[in-house]
C-alpha positions in Angstrom: -0.1 -0.1 0.0 1.3 3.4 -0.8 -0.8 5.2 2.0 0.7 6.1 5.1 -0.4 4.7 8.5 -2.7 7.3 10.1 -1.5 9.2 13.2 -3.5 8.6 16.4 -3.4 10.3 19.7 -4.3 7.8 22.1 -5.2 8.4 25.7 -3.3 6.2 28.2 -5.7 3.9 30.0 -3.2 2.9 32.8 -1.9 6.2 34.0 1.9 6.2 34.1 2.6 3.3 31.9 4.4 4.4 28.6 2.3 4.3 25.4 3.1 2.0 22.7 3.7 3.7 19.1 1.0 3.9 16.8 2.9 1.8 14.3 3.6 -1.1 17.0 0.2 -1.0 18.2 -1.2 -1.6 14.6 1.5 -4.5 14.1 -0.1 -6.0 17.2 -3.6 -5.7 16.3 -3.2 -6.7 12.7 -2.7 -10.3 13.7 -5.8 -10.5 15.6 -9.2 -12.0 14.3 -11.5 -9.5 12.8 -14.1 -9.9 15.6 -11.6 -9.3 18.1 -10.7 -5.8 16.2 -14.1 -5.1 16.2 -14.2 -5.2 20.0 -11.2 -2.9 20.3 -12.8 -0.3 18.4 -15.0 0.2 21.5 -11.8 1.4 23.7 -11.9 4.9 22.5 -12.8 7.2 19.5 -9.2 7.3 18.6 -9.2 3.5 18.6 -12.3 3.3 16.4 -11.1 6.0 13.8 -7.7 4.0 13.6 -9.1 0.5 13.4 -11.8 1.5 10.8 -9.4 3.7 8.6 -8.9 2.0 5.0 -5.2 1.9 5.6 -5.6 -0.5 8.4 -8.5 -2.6 7.0 -6.1 -3.4 4.1 -3.3 -3.9 6.6 -5.0 -6.0 8.8 -6.3 -8.2 5.8 -2.7 -8.9 4.7 -1.4 -9.9 8.1 -4.1 -11.6 9.6 -4.0 -14.4 6.9 -0.9 -16.6 5.9 -1.2 -17.9 2.4 0.8 -21.0 3.5 -2.2 -22.0 6.2 -5.3 -21.7 4.2 -8.7 -21.6 6.4 -12.0 -23.1 5.0 -15.3 -22.2 5.3 -17.7 -24.9 6.2 -21.6 -24.5 5.5 -22.4 -28.0 6.2 -25.5 -28.3 4.3 -27.8 -31.4 5.3 -26.1 -31.9 8.7 -27.4 -32.0 12.2 -25.3 -28.9 13.0 -27.1 -25.7 15.0 -27.5 -23.6 12.4 -24.2 -21.8 12.0 -21.1 -21.1 9.5 -17.9 -22.8 10.7 -14.2 -22.4 9.7 -11.5 -25.0 9.9 -7.8 -25.0 9.3 -5.6 -28.0 8.9 -4.3 -29.3 12.1 -7.0 -27.0 14.1 -10.4 -27.7 15.5 -13.7 -26.4 13.9 -14.7 -22.9 15.0 -18.3 -21.6 14.9 -18.4 -18.2 12.9 -21.7 -16.6 12.6 -25.6 -18.0 12.4 -26.8 -18.6 8.8 -30.3 -17.9 9.4 -30.5 -14.9 7.2 -31.9 -16.7 4.1 -34.9 -19.0 3.6 -32.8 -21.6 2.1 -29.6 -23.4 3.3 -26.6 -21.5 2.5 -23.7 -22.3 0.2 -20.5 -20.5 -0.7 -20.3 -19.4 -4.2 -16.8 -17.6 -4.5 -13.4 -17.2 -2.9 -12.6 -14.4 -0.7 -12.7 -10.9 -2.2 -10.9 -8.7 0.0 -12.6 -10.8 2.5 -16.2 -10.9 1.2 -18.0 -13.9 -0.3 -21.0 -14.4 -2.2 -23.4 -16.9 -0.9 -26.6 -18.2 -2.1 -29.5 -19.9 -0.5 -30.4 -22.7 -2.2 -34.0 -23.5 -3.1 -34.3 -20.0 -4.3 -33.3 -18.2 -0.9 -31.6 -15.3 -2.9 -28.1 -14.3 -2.8 -26.0 -12.4 -0.2 -22.7 -10.5 0.3 -21.3 -11.8 3.4 -18.4 -11.2 5.7 -17.8 -14.3 7.8 -15.1 -12.6 9.9 -17.6 -9.8 11.1 -20.9 -11.6 10.7 -22.3 -9.0 8.4 -24.6 -9.8 5.7 -26.0 -7.9 2.9 -29.0 -9.3 1.0 -29.0 -8.5 -2.8 -32.3 -7.3 -4.1 -34.3 -9.1 -6.8 -32.1 -12.5 -6.5 -34.6 -15.2 -5.6 -36.3 -15.1 -8.8 -34.7 -12.0 -10.6 -36.7 -9.8 -12.8 -35.8 -8.0 -15.5 -39.0 -6.2 -15.9 -42.5 -6.1 -14.6 -44.4 -7.8 -17.3 -48.0 -6.1 -17.9 -50.0 -9.0 -19.4 -51.9 -7.8 -22.4 -55.8 -9.3 -23.1 -55.5 -12.7 -24.6 -51.8 -12.9 -24.3 -50.2 -15.9 -22.8 -48.8 -15.4 -19.4 -45.1 -15.9 -19.2 -42.9 -15.8 -16.1 -41.6 -12.4 -15.9 -38.1 -13.6 -14.3 -35.0 -15.2 -15.8 -34.1 -18.9 -15.0 -30.5 -18.9 -16.8 -28.6 -16.5 -14.6 -25.0 -16.7 -13.1 -23.6 -14.4 -10.4 -20.2 -13.3 -9.7 -18.1 -11.0 -7.2 -15.4 -8.8 -8.0 -13.4 -5.8 -7.1 -12.1 -2.7 -8.9 -9.0 -1.3 -7.0 -9.3 2.1 -9.2 -12.6 3.2 -7.7 -12.1 0.7 -4.8 -15.8 -0.8 -5.4 -17.0 -4.2 -5.0 -19.4 -5.3 -7.6 -21.8 -8.2 -7.9 -22.6 -8.9 -11.5 -25.0 -11.2 -13.1 -25.2 -12.6 -16.6 -28.8 -13.5 -18.0 -29.5 -15.9 -20.8 -32.8 -16.4 -22.5 -35.9 -16.2 -20.4 -37.9 -19.5 -19.8 -40.4 -20.1 -22.8 -38.8 -17.7 -25.6 -36.5 -18.1 -28.4 -32.9 -19.4 -27.5 -31.4 -16.6 -29.5 -32.7 -14.1 -27.1 -29.7 -11.5 -26.4 -27.9 -12.1 -23.2 -28.2 -9.3 -20.6 -25.8 -8.3 -18.0 -26.3 -6.1 -14.7 -24.2 -4.5 -12.0 -24.9 -4.0 -8.5 -22.1 -2.0 -6.9 -21.9 -2.3 -2.9 -22.7 0.6 -0.8 -23.9 2.7 -3.6 -27.4 4.3 -3.8 -28.7 2.6 -6.9 -30.2 -0.7 -8.1 -29.0 -3.3 -10.6 -28.1 -1.3 -13.6 -26.7 -2.5 -17.1 -23.4 -3.1 -17.8 -21.4 -0.4 -19.8 -21.2 -3.0 -22.4 -23.5 -5.5 -24.1 -22.5 -9.0 -23.3 -22.2 -11.4 -26.3 -24.5 -14.1 -27.1 -23.9 -16.9 -24.5 -25.8 -19.0 -22.2 -24.9 -19.7 -18.7 -26.3 -21.6 -15.6 -26.8 -20.9 -12.1 -24.8 -24.0 -10.9 -21.8 -22.4 -12.4 -20.8 -18.8 -10.7 -18.2 -16.7 -12.0 -14.6 -16.8 -11.1 -12.7 -13.4 -10.2 -9.0 -13.2 -11.2 -6.7 -10.9 -12.8 -9.4 -8.2 -12.3 -11.8 -10.1 -14.5 -15.1 -12.4 -13.7 -15.0 -15.5 -15.7 -18.3 -16.9 -16.7 -18.5 -20.8 -17.8 -20.9 -21.0 -20.7 -23.1 -24.0 -21.5 -21.1 -24.7 -24.9 -17.9 -24.8 -22.9 -16.6 -21.4 -23.7 -15.7 -18.8 -21.1 -17.1 -15.2 -21.4 -14.8 -12.5 -19.4 -16.1 -9.5 -17.9 -13.6 -6.4 -16.9 -14.9 -5.5 -13.4 -13.1 -1.9 -14.0 -14.3 -0.9 -17.4 -17.2 -3.3 -17.8 -16.0 -4.9 -21.1 -16.4 -8.3 -22.2 -13.9 -10.8 -23.6 -13.7 -14.5 -24.4 -11.2 -17.3 -23.6 -10.9 -20.7 -25.5 -11.6 -24.0 -23.4 -8.9 -26.7 -23.0 -8.7 -29.3 -25.6 -10.7 -32.3 -25.2 -13.3 -30.3 -23.3 -16.6 -31.6 -24.7 -19.8 -33.6 -23.3 -18.5 -32.9 -19.7 -20.0 -31.2 -16.8 -16.9 -29.0 -15.6 -16.3 -27.1 -12.6 -14.5 -23.5 -13.1 -12.1 -22.6 -10.4 -8.8 -20.8 -9.5 -5.9 -22.6 -8.4 -2.6 -21.3 -7.7 -3.1 -18.1 -9.2 -4.3 -19.6 -12.4 -7.7 -20.1 -13.9 -8.6 -23.7 -13.6 -10.8 -25.9 -15.4 -11.9 -29.5 -13.8 -14.1 -32.1 -15.2 -14.5 -36.0 -15.3 -14.6 -38.1 -18.1 -18.0 -38.9 -19.7 -19.6 -42.1 -18.4 -16.9 -42.5 -15.7 -16.8 -41.5 -12.1 -13.1 -42.7 -11.5 -11.0 -40.1 -13.9 -10.7 -36.6 -13.1 -8.7 -33.9 -15.1 -7.3 -30.5 -13.6 -6.1 -28.0 -16.0 -4.8 -24.5 -15.8 -4.4 -21.5 -17.9 -0.8 -20.9 -17.7 -0.4 -18.2 -20.4 -3.5 -16.0 -20.1 -2.7 -14.0 -22.9 -2.1 -16.9 -25.6 -4.7 -18.9 -24.0 -2.4 -21.8 -23.0 -3.7 -24.6 -21.1 -1.7 -27.1 -19.2 -2.8 -30.3 -17.7 -2.0 -30.0 -14.1 -3.3 -33.1 -12.6 -4.9 -36.4 -13.9 -6.5 -38.5 -11.2 -7.6 -41.9 -11.9 -9.7 -43.5 -9.1 -9.1 -47.1 -9.8 -5.8 -46.7 -8.2 -7.3 -45.7 -5.1 -8.1 -48.1 -2.4 -11.9 -49.1 -2.2 -12.3 -47.4 1.2 -11.0 -44.2 -0.2 -13.2 -44.4 -3.0 -16.1 -45.1 -1.1 -15.5 -42.2 1.6 -14.7 -39.4 -1.1 -17.6 -40.3 -3.7 -19.7 -37.2 -4.0 -22.0 -35.5 -6.3 -19.9 -32.5 -6.4 -15.9 -32.2 -6.2 -13.5 -29.3 -6.9 -10.3 -27.9 -5.8 -10.1 -25.5 -3.1 -6.3 -24.4 -3.1 -2.9 -25.9 -3.0 -1.8 -27.4 0.1 1.9 -28.1 1.3 2.7 -31.3 3.1 6.1 -32.5 4.1 7.5 -30.1 1.5 5.4 -31.2 -1.3 2.8 -29.3 -3.3 -0.5 -30.9 -3.4 -4.0 -30.0 -4.6 -6.7 -29.7 -1.7 -10.2 -30.7 -2.7 -13.7 -30.4 -1.4 -16.6 -32.6 -1.5 -20.4 -31.9 -1.4 -20.4 -34.2 1.8 -18.0 -31.7 3.4 -15.0 -33.8 3.1 -11.5 -32.6 2.6 -8.8 -34.2 1.1 -5.4 -33.6 -0.8 -3.6 -35.3 -3.7 -0.3 -35.0 -5.3 0.1 -33.5 -8.8 0.4 -37.2 -10.2 -3.0 -38.0 -8.6 -1.9 -40.6 -6.5 -3.7 -42.0 -3.2 -5.7 -39.2 -1.5 -4.8 -37.9 1.8 -7.9 -37.5 4.2 -7.5 -34.0 5.7 -11.1 -33.3 7.2 -14.4 -35.3 7.7 -17.0 -33.5 9.7 -18.5 -36.8 11.4 -16.2 -36.6 14.8 -16.7 -32.6 14.8 -19.4 -30.2 16.2 -21.0 -30.3 12.7 -21.9 -33.9 12.6 -22.6 -36.3 9.6 -23.6 -34.5 6.2 -25.7 -35.5 3.2 -24.0 -35.4 0.1 -25.1 -32.5 -2.3 -24.4 -31.5 -5.9 -23.2 -28.0 -4.8 -20.3 -26.5 -3.1 -20.9 -26.5 0.5 -17.5 -25.5 1.6 -15.0 -22.9 0.4 -11.9 -20.5 1.7 -12.1 -18.3 4.5 -10.4 -15.1 5.2 -10.2 -12.8 8.1 -11.5 -9.4 7.2 -12.8 -6.2 8.3 -14.0 -5.1 5.0 -17.4 -3.7 5.2 -20.4 -5.3 3.2 -22.3 -2.1 2.5 -25.5 -0.5 3.3 -28.9 -2.0 2.4 -31.1 0.3 0.5 -33.4 0.7 3.7 -30.4 2.2 5.5 -29.5 4.2 2.7 -33.0 5.7 2.4 -32.8 6.5 6.4 -29.6 8.5 5.6 -31.1 10.5 2.9 -34.0 13.0 3.7 -34.7 13.6 0.2 -35.1 9.9 -0.7 -37.3 9.4 2.7 -39.5 12.2 1.5 -40.0 10.6 -2.1 -40.7 7.2 -0.2 -43.7 8.8 1.7 -45.0 10.4 -1.5 -44.8 7.5 -3.8 -46.4 5.0 -1.3 -49.9 7.1 -1.8 -49.8 6.6 -5.8 -51.6 3.9 -7.7 -49.5 0.8 -8.7 -49.0 1.8 -12.3 -47.8 4.9 -11.4 -45.1 3.8 -8.9 -44.0 1.3 -11.6 -43.4 4.2 -14.0 -41.8 6.3 -11.3 -39.6 3.6 -10.5 -37.9 4.1 -14.4 -36.8 7.7 -13.3 -33.6 6.5 -11.6 -32.2 3.5 -10.2 -32.4 4.8 -6.6 -36.2 5.1 -7.0 -36.5 1.7 -8.5 -34.4 0.0 -5.6 -36.5 2.0 -3.1 -40.0 0.6 -4.9 -38.8 -2.9 -4.8 -38.1 -2.8 -1.0 -40.3 -5.1 0.9 -40.5 -2.1 3.3 -41.8 0.1 0.7 -44.3 -2.8 -1.0 -46.0 -3.2 2.6 -46.5 0.4 3.2 -47.8 1.0 -0.5 -50.3 -1.7 -0.1 -51.6 0.2 3.1 -51.8 3.7 1.9 -52.5 3.3 -1.9 -55.8 1.9 -0.7 -56.8 4.1 2.0 -60.3 5.5 1.6 -60.6 4.3 -2.3 -63.5 3.3 -3.7 -63.4 -0.7 -4.6 -61.4 -1.2 -7.8 -63.4 -3.8 -9.8 -61.9 -6.3 -12.2 -63.2 -9.3 -14.0 -61.3 -12.5 -14.5 -61.3 -12.9 -18.3 -59.1 -16.3 -18.4 -57.9 -17.7 -15.2 -55.4 -20.0 -17.1 -53.0 -17.0 -18.3 -53.8 -14.3 -15.3 -55.8 -12.2 -17.6 -57.9 -9.4 -15.9 -59.8 -6.4 -17.2 -61.0 -3.2 -15.2 -64.9 -2.5 -15.4 -64.5 0.7 -17.1 -62.8 -0.9 -20.3 -65.8 -3.1 -21.4 -67.7 -2.1 -24.5 -70.7 -3.7 -26.3 -67.9 -5.6 -28.4 -65.8 -6.3 -25.4 -67.7 -8.1 -22.4 -66.6 -10.3 -19.7 -66.4 -13.9 -19.9 -68.9 -16.0 -18.3 -67.5 -19.0 -16.6 -68.7 -21.8 -14.2 -66.9 -23.4 -11.4 -64.6 -20.2 -10.7 -64.2 -18.4 -7.5 -61.9 -15.8 -6.1 -61.4 -14.4 -2.6 -61.3 -10.8 -1.5 -57.9 -9.2 -1.6 -55.4 -9.8 1.3 -52.7 -7.2 1.2 -52.7 -7.2 -2.3 -53.0 -10.8 -3.4 -56.3 -12.8 -4.3 -56.5 -16.6 -4.2 -59.0 -18.4 -6.5 -60.3 -21.9 -7.6 -61.5 -23.7 -10.5 -62.3 -27.3 -11.5 -58.4 -28.7 -11.8 -56.4 -26.1 -10.0 -56.2 -23.0 -7.8 -54.1 -19.8 -8.1 -52.7 -16.7 -6.3 -52.8 -13.5 -8.2 -52.1 -9.7 -8.1 -54.4 -8.3 -10.7 -52.9 -4.8 -10.6 -49.6 -6.1 -12.2 -50.9 -9.1 -14.0 -49.1 -11.7 -11.7 -50.7 -15.2 -11.5 -49.4 -18.2 -10.0 -50.9 -21.7 -10.7 -51.3 -24.1 -7.7 -51.5 -27.7 -8.7 -52.2 -30.7 -6.4 -51.6 -34.3 -6.8 -54.6 -35.0 -4.5 -57.1 -33.2 -6.8 -59.9 -35.3 -8.2 -61.2 -32.7 -10.6 -64.4 -31.8 -8.6 -64.7 -28.2 -7.9 -64.6 -27.3 -4.3 -64.8 -23.5 -3.9 -63.5 -23.6 -0.1 -60.3 -25.6 -0.7 -57.6 -22.5 -0.7 -57.4 -19.8 2.0 -55.0 -16.7 2.0 -53.8 -14.9 4.8 -51.0 -12.4 5.9 -48.8 -13.0 8.8 -47.6 -9.6 10.0 -44.7 -10.6 12.1 -42.9 -12.0 9.0 -44.6 -10.1 6.5 -45.5 -13.0 4.6 -48.5 -14.5 2.8 -49.7 -17.6 3.8 -51.7 -20.2 1.6 -53.9 -23.2 3.3 -55.2 -25.8 1.4 -57.9 -28.1 2.7 -59.3 -31.1 0.8 -61.9 -34.1 1.6 -60.3 -37.6 1.6 -63.7 -39.1 2.2 -67.3 -37.8 2.8 -70.7 -39.4 3.0 -73.7 -37.4 3.4 -76.1 -40.0 4.4 -73.9 -41.1 7.1 -72.2 -37.6 7.7 -69.0 -39.2 7.9 -65.9 -37.2 6.5 -62.2 -37.1 6.6 -60.2 -33.9 6.0 -56.5 -33.3 5.1 -54.8 -29.9 5.3 -51.3 -28.5 4.5 -49.9 -25.0 4.0 -47.0 -22.8 2.8 -46.0 -19.3 2.3 -46.7 -17.8 -1.1 -43.0 -17.3 -2.1 -42.2 -21.1 -1.0 -42.5 -24.3 -2.9 -42.3 -26.8 0.2 -46.0 -27.6 1.5 -46.0 -28.5 5.4 -48.6 -30.7 6.8 -51.1 -29.2 9.5 -53.5 -30.8 11.7 -56.9 -30.7 9.8 -59.8 -28.3 11.4 -62.0 -29.9 14.0 -65.1 -29.3 11.7 -66.0 -30.1 8.1 -65.7 -27.1 5.6 -68.3 -25.6 3.6 -68.1 -25.2 -0.2 -67.8 -21.4 0.1 -64.5 -19.3 -0.1 -62.9 -18.3 3.1 -62.3 -15.1 4.1 -59.3 -13.3 6.2 -59.6 -10.9 8.8 -57.8 -9.9 11.7 -55.0 -12.5 11.5 -57.1 -15.5 10.8 -58.6 -17.2 7.9 -62.1 -18.2 8.2 -64.4 -21.1 6.7 -68.1 -21.8 7.3 -68.7 -25.0 8.8 -70.6 -27.7 6.5 -73.8 -28.4 8.3 -74.5 -31.7 6.5 -71.3 -33.5 7.7 -70.0 -34.2 11.1 -71.9 -33.3 14.4 -75.3 -31.8 14.0 -75.5 -28.3 14.8 -78.5 -25.8 14.8 -76.4 -22.8 14.6 -74.0 -21.5 12.0 -70.4 -22.6 13.0 -67.3 -21.2 11.8 -63.4 -22.7 11.6 -60.8 -20.1 11.9 -56.9 -20.6 11.2 -54.6 -18.5 13.1 -51.8 -17.4 10.5 -49.1 -17.1 13.3 -49.8 -20.2 15.5 -50.8 -22.5 12.6 -53.8 -23.8 14.6 -57.7 -24.2 14.0 -60.6 -23.3 16.5 -64.3 -23.6 16.2 -66.2 -20.4 16.6 -70.0 -19.7 17.1 -71.6 -18.0 14.1 -74.4 -15.6 13.8 -78.0 -17.1 14.9 -78.8 -18.3 11.3 -80.7 -21.4 10.5 -79.5 -23.3 7.6 -82.6 -24.1 6.3 -83.8 -22.5 2.9 -80.8 -20.3 3.3 -77.5 -19.7 1.4 -74.5 -18.2 3.3 -71.3 -16.8 2.9 -68.3 -15.5 4.6 -66.5 -12.3 4.0 -64.6 -9.4 5.2 -66.3 -6.1 5.4 -64.7 -2.6 6.5 -62.1 -4.9 8.1 -64.5 -7.1 10.2 -65.7 -10.5 9.7 -69.1 -10.8 8.4 -71.6 -13.5 7.4 -74.2 -12.8 4.6 -77.2 -15.1 5.1 -79.6 -15.3 2.4 -83.4 -16.1 2.7 -84.8 -17.5 -0.4 -88.3 -17.6 0.4 -88.4 -13.8 1.3 -85.8 -12.9 -1.2 -83.6 -10.9 1.4 -79.9 -10.8 2.5 -78.9 -10.3 6.1 -75.2 -9.3 6.6 -74.1 -10.1 10.4 -71.0 -8.5 11.6 -68.8 -10.2 14.3 -68.1 -7.5 17.0 -66.3 -10.0 19.2 -65.3 -13.6 19.2 -68.9 -14.5 20.5 -71.1 -11.2 19.7 -72.7 -11.0 16.4 -74.7 -8.0 14.9 -76.9 -7.8 12.2 -75.4 -4.8 10.3 -77.5 -4.9 7.1 -80.9 -6.0 6.2 -81.0 -6.2 2.2 -84.6 -6.6 0.7 -84.1 -7.5 -2.9 -87.8 -8.3 -4.0 -88.2 -5.1 -6.0 -84.7 -5.8 -8.0 -85.7 -8.9 -9.5 -84.9 -10.8 -11.5 -81.3 -9.3 -11.6 -80.7 -9.8 -7.8 -82.0 -13.3 -6.6 -80.8 -13.7 -2.8 -79.7 -17.2 -3.4 -77.1 -15.8 -6.1 -76.3 -12.3 -4.5 -73.0 -12.0 -2.5 -71.6 -8.7 -0.9 -68.1 -8.0 -2.2 -67.2 -4.6 -0.4 -68.1 -1.5 1.0 -67.1 1.7 -0.3 -65.6 3.8 2.4 -66.6 7.2 0.6 -70.2 6.7 1.0 -70.9 3.5 2.7 -72.7 1.8 -0.3 -72.5 -2.1 -0.5 -71.2 -3.6 -3.7 -73.4 -6.8 -4.7 -72.6 -9.4 -6.9 -75.6 -11.5 -8.4 -73.6 -13.6 -11.1 -75.1 -11.5 -13.9 -75.5 -8.3 -12.3 -73.3 -6.1 -10.4 -74.5 -3.1 -8.4 -74.3 -0.7 -5.3 -76.8 -1.1 -2.7 -77.2 2.2 -0.6 -78.5 1.4 2.9 -79.8 5.0 3.6 -82.3 4.8 0.3 -82.8 0.9 -0.1 -82.1 1.3 -3.6 -79.5 -0.5 -5.9 -77.7 1.2 -8.5 -76.5 -1.2 -11.2 -73.3 -0.6 -12.9 -73.1 -3.6 -14.7 -75.5 -6.4 -16.3 -75.4 -9.3 -18.5 -78.6 -11.2 -20.0 -79.4 -13.8 -17.5 -77.3 -17.0 -18.8 -77.6 -20.6 -18.3 -78.0 -22.2 -15.0 -74.5 -22.0 -13.4 -72.8 -19.7 -16.0 -71.7 -16.0 -14.5 -69.1 -13.7 -14.7 -66.4 -13.4 -11.8 -65.7 -9.6 -10.5 -63.0 -9.4 -8.2 -61.9 -6.6 -5.8 -58.2 -5.5 -7.0 -56.1 -3.5 -4.6 -53.3 -1.2 -5.4 -50.3 -3.5 -4.7 -47.0 -4.2 -5.8 -46.7 -7.8 -4.3 -45.1 -10.3 -6.7 -44.1 -13.3 -4.8 -42.7 -15.0 -7.5 -42.5 -18.9 -7.1 -39.7 -20.7 -9.2 -42.2 -23.4 -9.7 
């Protein structure tokens, strides 16, 4: 380093004791672990300034790490460990570093330390993170669980395609000129489109108030895979392409280049790495589990590859082959033993071994079984990498940068009141605004503020297969809503709606055209309107889906058997849940005050003369039974809804053609809030078909859906103002209006 050590005036803690020179003190502290240095920053302001300086951070990184004694980072995926990242050095014990609970999936390392920082991924779509294991600091990278290139606005009758890219590779590099860490991701073609779609590249600069931005130069046409992260070496990131070629990215000027692959590099599944300061390609021969090639790029400019090591597993003992057999194997670095250079390898079962350059019998260096980690399952992803002591800061999150900028915070409080489409357009103003509008905190705040005191926004489901919706005011005599049988959709729950049809269910956000299909193995093709419930857990800010189906039911004997499972909307894994203690009715459930409510089916199970309700608590994941309003089931149709933030039950009397709306004031107190007489509005409004959808907060009018007529009922005048109607169709055919909330929620599932 050309920089000089900063002068520091330190107060003498022990009066009378001579003070150490600053240079001597820094020499001592530079050899301590990063966490110990962090504690010494608390001694005084002068110590904090000295130990946080750019000079000392780099000085410490050089002196706290010995090249001849590599340390490994162990993630131990699939073991019985207690949820921490660990480190290990040959000849030493396993040390606990930091918790790994910052992702929805299990954490795996992707890169070697870059100034002490590493890029890690939460497998099973847990997202990407920049992590400093020495200090425990973690920076989640936005838009990396299912990376979006754009918010796709579905057009009418256009097949819905996933708005995220599935072929993407990430890398972490460092620009010494600007002293910036950059995360770079290379996109191949999106799923379902032409293979020749141009490749895209985006850059995320750590600790900069910006979002992902395009690279300075357009990348060449290539195809990458997530399983092959980029390798940083000689100021460039190296991306391994599907055809065996290597695309390079200069981190400083953001230009692209290419490298040729080593000879004989066809029809193999290679691993790209860095070994002994050179780019390294490793691969096994096709249809062979016993041979392994290690080639290094000795002449970078000329592209000259050299075979460094050839491993023939048939020369190993049977016990060594059995111990080291793995779904993943890659070199970690060079290892010196008895004065000889060896290559140190890691496996997907968190085992480490070294071989001579002639590929002879392996030297077992580490197995997790006898350590605090415990036995590990074998994985086809990297579960271990290199570790480096470092004080380098991972950077601030966009939330922290907004809090530090009064101007950005002011725009946050303005944009959260705007409609969804306006927010998406304002997100194109600058990268900082786009980053802000993609924040979870902004999305949650916008879902609340953008819908306050707004009249219900009415949309119709045109085709549930492709997530097609249309606003009521856009219909004309030529363009009318589709009439569909066996289709229901719930009221909005924090910006999302859930629905069911005959063969599958769906979660949607009509405001942005998002729709996710949910298919089940236990679906027998019969339509059951009460099988899917949607709620929102405010403690973890996640939507939760509950799925209930009948394994058996007999109306004559009243026997039934239910099964139930749940998951969060942005996850794939379903978890079994104890089924509700009562049978659920074939009516869509409702969400209110932290619980999802179903009406109880009166024709199954214990006989009850009064309406009963089953409630599912989204926080405790437990069911309970509540007493409903004093309604008699005979000659009545009941629906359960949420109006004005409260749970309501609408009870229709077919003989008198009336509709009573009961509101729950407490867990066991029900009051009739509205009594609606529909006799004067026949045939458009039959009580057996009419369901309330919402209450307009501006005037208190109730929006009623009669299947072919849609209108507002005014409790003051007892009149209905029909806003849309169709000719009375065949029995069972109707349109499906839904209430759409202004919302940016797009919890993409990687299914």
